[in-house]
N, C-alpha and C positions, 0 to 999 in steps of 0.2 A: 630714605628707607633702610632699615637696621635688619639684618638677617642673623640669627645666632645659630651656629652649627648644631645640628641635632645628633647626639650621640646614639640615641635610641633607633633611629630611623635611616636605613639605607635606601635611598631612592630608587637604585637598581636591583634591590633585593626581591625576593619572591614573597608571594602572599602567605606562603607556609612560614618563611622566616620572620615576617611581620606577626604572625599569630604566635609563633614561638616566643618572641620577645614580649608580647602582651602577656602572655601565660606566665613567663618567668617574673615579670614585673608584679603581677598579681599575687604570685606565690610569696615574693620578697616582701611585699606590702602586708600580706597576711601574717607572715613570721614576725615582722617588726611591730605589728599591732600587739601580738601576744607578748611581746617583749617590753610593751609599755611605751611604744612610739605613736606619734600621729602622723597621719598622711595628709599632706596639703597639697593640692594641685596648683602649681604656680607657674605663671606665664613669664618667660624671659624675653622681654621686648626691649630692654634697655629703655631709653627716652627717645621715641620716635617723633620728630617734630615736623609739622607741616605749616609752612607759612602761606596764607592765602587772603583772598579779599572778596569774598569769604571762601576761599578756594579759587577756581577759576572758570567755572562753567565750561568744561571741556567740549560740550556738544556745540557744534557749529562754530568753534574757535578757529579762524583762519590764521591768525597771527597775535603774538603776545610777546611784548618787550618789557620785562622787569626791570631791566638795567641794573640787575644786582652784581653782575660779573664784571669787575673793573677792567679785567684783562681782554674782555669780548662784549663791549657794550651794545652792539648790533645783534647780539644772538637772539634768535627767535625761540622763545620758550615753549612755544606751541609745537615745536620740532617739526614744522611744515616747510622749513627751509627758507624763510624769508629773511635772509641775513641784510643787515644794513651797514653801510660804510660811514663811519663817524668823521666829520669834517670839523674839527676844532672844539666840540662840546666836551666840557670837562665832567668826569665821574666824580660825584660826591656820595658820602656814606649816610647823610641825613635825608633819604627820601621818605616818601609816606610809608613805604615799606622797603627796608633794606636800603639799596642804593638808588641813585637818580641821575640825570644829566642836567648839568647846568649850561645854559645857553646865554651868550653874552649880548644879544641884541645887535650885533654888528655883523657877523659872518659865519656863525656857527649853525650846522645843520647835519642831520643824519639822513642819507639817501639810500633808496633801495631800487634794485634794478627792474621793478615793474610797478604797475599801480597797487599790486598786493591783492586788492579786490576793486574790480571796476563796474560791476553791474549790481543792482539791489536785488533783493533786500539786503541791508547792512545796518550794523550798529558800530559807531566808532566811540571809543571810550579812553580817556585819559585823566590822570591827576595832574593839575598844574599849580604852580606857585609863582605868579608873576613878581619879578623884583622892581619893575617900574612900569607905569602905564602912561605913555606920552600922548598928550592931546594930538588929534589929526594924524596919528600914525598907526596904521594897522599892524598888528603882530599876529603871525600865523603859528599855530600850535602844530598842526599837521595839514597837508593838502595833497592831493593827487590830481588837480587840473581843474577842479570846480570853480576856481576864481580867475581862470585866465581865458580870454578870448572865446573861442569856440570849442575849447576842450573841456568835454564833460568830466564830472567827477565830483568829489566832496571836498570839504574843508572845515576846520574849526579855527576861529581866531578871536582876537579882540579888535572890534570893528570901530573905526571913526570915519563915518561918511553919511551924507544926507541925515536920516533920522537916528543913525546909531552913534551914541557918544560914549565910547569906551565899553561897549557891550561885548559879553561873550555871544558869539555867534556860530551857528551850524548852518551851512549851505550845502546845496547840491544844484548840479546843472551847470550853466555857463554864464559867463559875465554878460554875454550879448542877449541870450534867449530869455531870461535870467531866472534866477536861482530862488528856489525855496529857502527862506530865511527864518530861523528861529532865533531869537535873541533874549538875553537876560541883562538887565542893568542893575548895578554896575559891576564890572569885573573889580576884584580886589587883590590885594597881596597876600591873602591867606591861602592855604592849601584848598583847592576846589575840585570836586569831581564833575567832570563834564561827559555826557553821553548824548550823541546825536544819532537818530534813527531815521530810516526811510524804509517803507514797505515796497517802493517801486511804483506806486500808483501816483499819476501825474496830476495831483491835487494838492493845493497848499496845505490843506489840513493833515496831509499824511507826513509831513516833514516835522520832526519834533526835537526839542532840545530839553534835556534833564539836567538841572545843576544840584549837586549834593543830593541826588536821588529823587529829586521832585520836578514833574513836568512844569516848565516855566513858559512854555510858548509854543505854538505852532507857526508855521511859516507865513509870511506876510507879503510875499511877492508871487510872481507868476509861476504857474507849473514848471517842473524842471524836466530835463531830458537826462539820459543815463549814458553811461559807457565810456569811462576814462582810459586813455592809452598813455598817459604820462606816468612817471616814476613817482611813487609816493616820498614825500619829503616831511621829516619831523623837524620843526624848528624854523621853518620859513615857508613862503609860498612856493608853487611849483616852478616859478621863474627866478627863484632866488632873490626875492624882495621880502619886505615885511618880516624880518627877523624877530624871534621871540626872545625877550629878555627875562630869564628866570629859569625855574626848575620844572621839568617834565618827568613823570614816573607812570609806571603801570599802564602802558598804552595797550590796548586790546581792539581787534577788528573781528567781527562776527558776520557770517553770511546769513543773518536772520535779523528780524526787528525784535529786539529784546522788549519784553512787556514790562509794565512799570514795577511789578513786584521783583523781576530779576534785577532790574536797575537799582532799586532800593536796597536789595541784598548786596550787590557789588560795592554800593556806597559804604557799607558797614565793613570795616577791616577786622577780621576775626583771625586770631592766631590759635591753632589747635595742637596739643600735645598729647600724644598717645602713650600711656604707661601700661606695663604689665604688674604683675603681682597676682594676687587672689581673684583673678578676672581681669578685664580690660577696662581701664578708665580714661576718659578724655577730658582734659582741662581746656575750656574754650575762654579765651580772653579777648575782650573787645578793645582793640587799640585805636579806634577812632574812625571817623571824627565826631560821631554822635552816638546816642544810645541805640543799641540793636534790639529791635523788637520781634517777637514771634519767630525766633530762630528754631527751624525745625532740624532734628538731628536722628541719626539712625546709625547703629553699630551691628554689623554682621560679622561673626566669626565662623569659618569653616575650615574643615581638614582634620588633622589627626590621623592616626593609624586607622586604616580602613575608611577613612572619611566620616567618621561617626559624629564629629563635631559640628553642630549647626545651631548657632546661638543668635537670636535676633532681639535687639532692644531698640526702642525708639521713643521719642517724645518731643515736645515743644517747650522751648524756654520762652516765657513771656517777655521778659526785659533782661538784657545784659548792659548795665550802665557803662558808660564810658570809663575805661581803666580798670573794670571789674572782670572777674573771672567766675566761671561756673563750672562744675565737674559733674559729668554724667558718667555712667558705666554699665557693665552688663551683671556685675555681681559675680560670685564665684560660680564656676561650672567644671564639671569633671572632663578630663580628656588627656591625651598623650600624644606627642608628636608635633610636627611642623603644622602651623596654622596660618591662615591669611585673614587679615583684619581689614574690613571694608568700612570706611567712614564716610557717611554722607552728611554734609552740613548745607542745609537749604537746597539748592539745586545741583550741587556738584559733589563728586565723589573722589576719594583717594583711597589708595590701599597701602598695607604695610605688611611685612612677614615677621613672624616670631616663632618661638618654640615652647610648648607646654610640657613641663616635666613633673613627676611626683617627687615633693621634698619631704624628708623624714625627719623628724624632730622628736626629742624626748618629751613626754608629757609632763 
């Protein structure tokens, strides 16, 4: 977020002072027009950049680890305080967005001081890029007890057992009662977006796994039970076995069952750049991994002296091809003073601050 100091507006000033400033500005503008100058309302917003995928769905977000900060890889970007302790994982700069964590498949993991979320409904999402897939060895991407004995919880892994042959798997419940399972065959060494959801209903059809935004299976086992008390671990099982070998990025936990549309949106990674000028423009770039379709956008601008600015523009972009950009905007509008820009892309919202001034130029 970039805020430019506004020379024309004193936040602690009186309404009378604000009116005086407006009056003086109008008088000066009128004089300059008679002298042969043009008045152009210009927004000073610098270049306000929002990295997102496609932003974050702030609603119902319990925890979010972007792994973008190399000095604090366990930081919870949702600001809900779910701080993780890194045990050996290496920070790398080439994540699916920004940084990621590289797990060696031997003894690397990140552990949290609680299950983070023990009770459904929930959605567990992560980007993964395995570096090796070894036959007959389970690799756990994250878990909080659903794979151990009578400890209820959830897990996502690459599974080798019984009917599973290197499948991506999302399970809930316990090993003994046992677990609703959703699987996708086969796991690959490409970047893959995984999202497991459960609404809490003890029926196998309610446990779902999405791979790259597409529903690939419901569970194939007995109805689960809920309520983990074990710590969440990223990179291994809850009992420090089944270590993951590869990259993990953009881990999110929600206390709701995301629907298919929301998960499809999360699968499309969009980067948004807000720019000022003669209005507000937003450059939306699709950085992967597939084409983005039916991208809804909305720009709202409010504020200015006396709160007179209120601009709304919206639309739907039919397709943004992989690697391509589309620019949308408000067009030019009149105003003066500090403004707040609210950008909504699909289901999530971000805000930025800027300042609108009158710029006088010779005709």
